[in-house]
C-alpha positions in Angstrom: -2.5 14.0 13.3 -3.5 11.6 10.7 -5.0 8.5 12.1 -6.3 5.3 10.3 -7.5 3.0 12.7 -8.5 -0.6 11.5 -11.0 -3.1 13.0 -12.7 -6.0 12.8 -10.0 -8.8 11.6 -9.8 -12.3 13.4 -10.0 -16.0 12.4 -12.9 -17.1 10.3 -13.8 -20.5 8.6 -13.5 -20.9 5.1 -16.6 -19.8 3.5 -17.5 -17.3 6.3 -17.6 -13.6 6.5 -16.1 -10.7 8.1 -16.5 -6.9 7.9 -13.4 -4.6 8.3 -13.7 -0.7 9.5 -11.1 1.7 9.2 -12.1 4.9 10.9 -9.8 8.2 9.7 -9.3 11.2 11.5 -7.2 14.6 10.8 -8.1 14.3 7.1 -10.6 16.2 5.0 -12.5 12.4 4.1 -14.3 13.4 0.9 -10.7 14.8 -0.5 -9.2 11.2 -0.4 -9.4 8.1 -2.3 -9.9 5.2 0.3 -8.5 1.6 -0.1 -7.6 -1.9 1.5 -4.5 -3.7 0.6 -3.2 -7.1 2.1 0.1 -8.8 2.8 0.4 -12.4 3.2 3.8 -13.8 5.1 6.3 -13.8 2.2 4.6 -11.9 -0.4 4.3 -8.5 -1.5 1.7 -5.8 -0.3 -1.4 -5.9 -3.2 -4.5 -4.2 -3.6 -7.7 -5.6 -2.5 -10.2 -2.9 -3.2 -10.4 1.0 -3.7 -13.2 3.5 -3.5 -12.6 7.3 -4.9 -14.5 10.3 -3.3 -17.4 10.2 -6.0 -17.9 6.4 -4.8 -16.1 4.8 -7.8 -15.0 1.3 -6.8 -11.9 -1.0 -8.2 -11.5 -4.6 -7.1 -8.7 -7.1 -7.6 -9.8 -9.9 -9.9 -9.3 -12.5 -6.9 -12.2 -10.8 -4.7 -14.4 -9.5 -7.3 -18.0 -10.8 -6.5 -17.0 -11.6 -2.9 -15.7 -8.4 -1.3 -17.1 -5.0 -1.0 -16.1 -1.7 -0.3 -18.2 1.1 0.9 -17.4 4.4 2.8 -19.4 6.4 5.3 -18.9 10.0 5.1 -20.6 10.9 8.2 -18.8 8.5 10.3 -15.2 9.1 8.4 -15.2 5.3 7.8 -14.4 2.9 5.0 -15.6 -0.8 5.1 -14.6 -4.1 3.4 -17.1 -6.4 3.5 -15.6 -10.0 3.1 -17.7 -13.0 2.0 -17.0 -16.5 1.2 -13.7 -16.2 2.4 -11.1 -18.9 1.2 -7.8 -19.8 3.0 -5.6 -17.7 0.3 -7.5 -14.4 2.0 -5.2 -14.8 4.8 -3.0 -11.8 5.4 -2.8 -8.5 7.0 -5.2 -6.0 5.9 -4.1 -2.4 5.9 -6.4 0.7 5.1 -5.2 3.3 3.0 -5.9 7.0 2.4 -4.8 8.6 -0.6 -5.4 12.5 -1.6 -7.0 13.2 -4.6 -4.9 16.1 -6.1 -2.1 15.7 -3.8 0.8 13.4 -3.0 -0.6 13.0 0.6 -0.5 9.3 1.2 -1.6 7.3 4.5 -1.6 3.8 5.9 -3.3 2.1 8.9 -1.5 -0.2 11.2 -2.8 -3.2 9.9 -5.7 -6.0 11.2 -4.8 -9.8 10.5 -7.4 -11.8 8.9 -7.2 -15.5 8.9 -9.2 -18.1 7.1 -8.8 -21.5 8.4 -10.6 -24.6 9.3 
């Protein structure tokens, strides 16, 4: 059974930092591209960042220079370091695992990030 379990969300003031974690089980970690997406109230889910099995990264323009995605194969975990947070970063953040060569695609349950003073 595939599980993606996010953690690390919470309430933070503007300008602050948070680190999200997503622990994966039930998949061969190295076969998957991993990503973070977010969905704000009343908006569609959008890409935040992805990291391929080879380490190549991709970021949404809105988070470039502020967020860093990384993966730890020894722990089967993907991280999202979020710095200089803004109120517009407020959303539910979802972890995603997408097979590099097949259609397998999995989502975590989401973790709330709220940026407010």
